[in-house]
N, C-alpha and C positions, 0 to 999 in steps of 0.2 A: 275256819269254815270259809269256803269259797263263796263269792258273791252269788253264784248260781244256786248253790245249795241253800244259802241264807235266804234268797229271794223266795224260795219255795216255802219257807217257814214264816215269812212276813205276812201279816194280816191273816193269820190262821190261828184261831177262828176269825172269820171275816165279820166285821160289823161296819156298816156304812158310815157310822159316826166317826170311826177312827181313820177312814180313808179320805185322802184329799188328792186333787189332780195335780199333775206336774206343773201346770201353768201357775197355780196358786203358790206352790213351793218356790218356784223360780222368782216370782214377784216378791214374796216375803223374805227370801234369802238373798235377794239382789244378785241372782245368778241366772245363767241361761237355762232354758228348758233342756238343752243337750247335757249340760253339766248335771242337772238333777237326774236325768235318765241314767247317766253314767254312775252317779252315786247309788242309784237303785240297783244297778247291775253289779257294781263292785262291792258295795257294803251291805246289800240286802235290806235296805230301808223301804223298799217297795216291791211290787210284783206286777206282772202283766196279767190282765184278766183272762185273756186267751192268747194262744201262741200268735205272736206278731201284733197283738192288740195294744190298747192304751195301758200305760202304767198307772197304778194307784200307789200312793205313798202313805205310809203309816205316820200319822201325826206323832205318835209315841216314839217310834224308832227314829224319826227325823230329829226330834228334840234330843234324844240320846246322842245321835251322831253329831249334831251341832255343838253339843256340850263337850264332845270328846270323851264321853263316858263309855268306853269300850266294854268294861265288865257288865254294865247294865244292858248294852246292846246285845252282847253275847247271850246273856240270860234271856232276854226277850226272844231272840232267834231260836233259843232252845225250848221255847214254849213256857217259860216260867213266869207267867203273868202275875202271880200272887207274891213273888219273892220281894224282899225288902229293897232290892235294887231297881225293880221294875214298877211296882205298884205306885210309888210316888209320881212317876211320869204320867200315869193314867190320871191321877188326881190333878196334877198340874195342867193337863190338857182339858180338864173339865169332863173327863171320861171315867171317873171313878165308878159310876153306875154300871159300867160294863163288867167290872170285876165281880159283881154280884150275880151275873148270868152263869148258869151251869157250865157252859162251854168254855168260859174263861177261868173256871176253877180247876180245870185239868192241867196236868203238867207239873 
């Protein structure tokens, strides 16, 4: 899956608890904001709110990416929020409550 296609699936469904700003990720990962934006575009761990707008990064997808867990990231990007590869990342990020929402039960 290309980064562009993947980015369209990231943070869908959207919940503000899952999204973080690029500057926060850059600080936590000790990388530049440019690097984080490149990760978003290349690996689909974030998406732009509007064309040419700011990036939002998924805390869940970021953790998968930093762990090198490509199967989990691919499942996340395919919309499989409830699967055994993805759900633990929601819980680890303190976002397990999102999995109870109807929009997160699809896929």
